[in-house]
C-alpha positions in Angstrom: -1.0 0.0 15.9 2.2 1.9 16.7 3.9 2.0 13.3 2.7 2.8 9.8 0.9 -0.4 8.5 0.5 -1.5 5.0 -2.6 -3.5 4.3 -2.5 -5.7 1.2 -4.3 -8.5 -0.6 -2.4 -11.6 0.6 -4.2 -13.7 -2.0 -2.6 -11.7 -4.8 0.8 -13.0 -5.9 1.8 -9.6 -7.3 0.7 -7.8 -4.0 2.6 -10.3 -1.9 5.7 -10.0 -4.0 5.4 -6.2 -3.7 5.3 -6.4 0.0 8.4 -8.6 0.0 10.1 -6.0 -2.2 9.2 -3.2 0.2 10.3 -5.2 3.3 13.8 -5.7 1.7 14.1 -1.9 1.3 12.9 -1.1 4.8 16.1 -1.8 6.8 14.8 0.1 9.9 11.5 -1.8 9.9 9.6 1.4 9.7 6.5 -0.4 8.3 4.3 -3.2 9.6 2.5 -5.4 7.1 -1.0 -6.9 7.5 -3.0 -9.0 5.1 -6.4 -7.7 4.3 -8.4 -10.7 5.5 -7.3 -10.8 9.1 -9.5 -9.8 12.1 -7.2 -7.0 13.3 -7.2 -5.4 9.8 -11.0 -5.4 9.9 -11.0 -3.6 13.3 -8.5 -1.0 12.1 -10.5 -0.3 8.9 -13.8 0.0 10.8 -12.3 2.4 13.4 -11.2 4.7 10.6 -14.4 4.4 8.6 -12.6 2.8 5.6 -14.7 0.5 3.4 -13.3 -3.0 3.9 -14.0 -3.8 0.2 -11.2 -1.4 -0.7 -8.7 -4.0 0.3 -9.7 -6.1 -2.7 -8.9 -3.3 -5.0 -6.0 -1.4 -3.6 -3.2 -1.1 -1.1 -3.9 0.9 2.1 -1.3 2.6 4.3 -2.4 3.6 7.8 -0.1 6.1 9.5 -1.0 6.5 13.2 -1.7 10.1 14.0 -1.6 11.2 10.3 -4.4 9.3 8.5 -4.7 6.7 5.8 -3.7 6.6 2.1 -4.7 4.5 -0.9 -3.3 3.6 -4.3 -0.6 6.0 -5.7 -0.7 8.2 -2.6 0.1 5.2 -0.4 2.9 4.0 -2.7 4.4 7.5 -2.7 4.3 7.6 1.1 5.8 4.1 1.3 8.6 4.8 -1.2 9.6 8.0 0.6 10.8 5.8 3.5 12.6 3.1 1.5 16.4 2.8 1.2 17.4 3.0 -1.5 14.4 4.8 -3.0 13.3 3.2 -6.3 14.5 5.0 -9.5 10.9 5.7 -10.4 10.2 7.6 -7.1 10.6 10.9 -9.0 7.3 10.3 -10.7 5.6 11.0 -7.4 7.2 14.5 -7.3 6.2 15.2 -10.9 2.7 13.9 -11.4 -0.4 14.3 -9.2 -1.8 11.3 -7.5 -4.9 11.4 -9.7 -2.8 10.7 -12.8 -0.7 8.1 -11.0 -3.9 6.4 -9.8 -4.7 5.6 -13.5 -1.5 3.6 -13.8 -2.2 1.9 -10.4 -5.7 0.9 -11.5 -4.4 -0.5 -14.8 -1.9 -2.7 -12.9 -4.5 -3.7 -10.4 -6.9 -4.7 -13.1 -4.3 -6.6 -15.0 -3.0 -8.5 -12.0 -6.5 -9.7 -11.2 -6.7 -11.4 -14.5 -3.2 -12.9 -14.2 -3.8 -14.8 -10.9 
């Protein structure tokens, strides 16, 4: 893994659409994308001590040499590299990730029932 990699639930329509949205705003191809169910993803998670069951509940961003991020923290890290940045990016400068995680969990819970 040479570039920051976003691990997502490829069985979730909302997650896949979100990855498409990010890819369109990543003109320099800063990010790589990997579905949560593939063998390579399992290896990366195991190497970092990340519980593989997290991939069913959240987005994971692995940044080589820096670490890994989940939920709102991952989204904030991702949005910081997009062009143009989404209008709502300012939320990540105002609210702590613990507060933003509440919103993330609500969306995650809701999308599970809509698939």
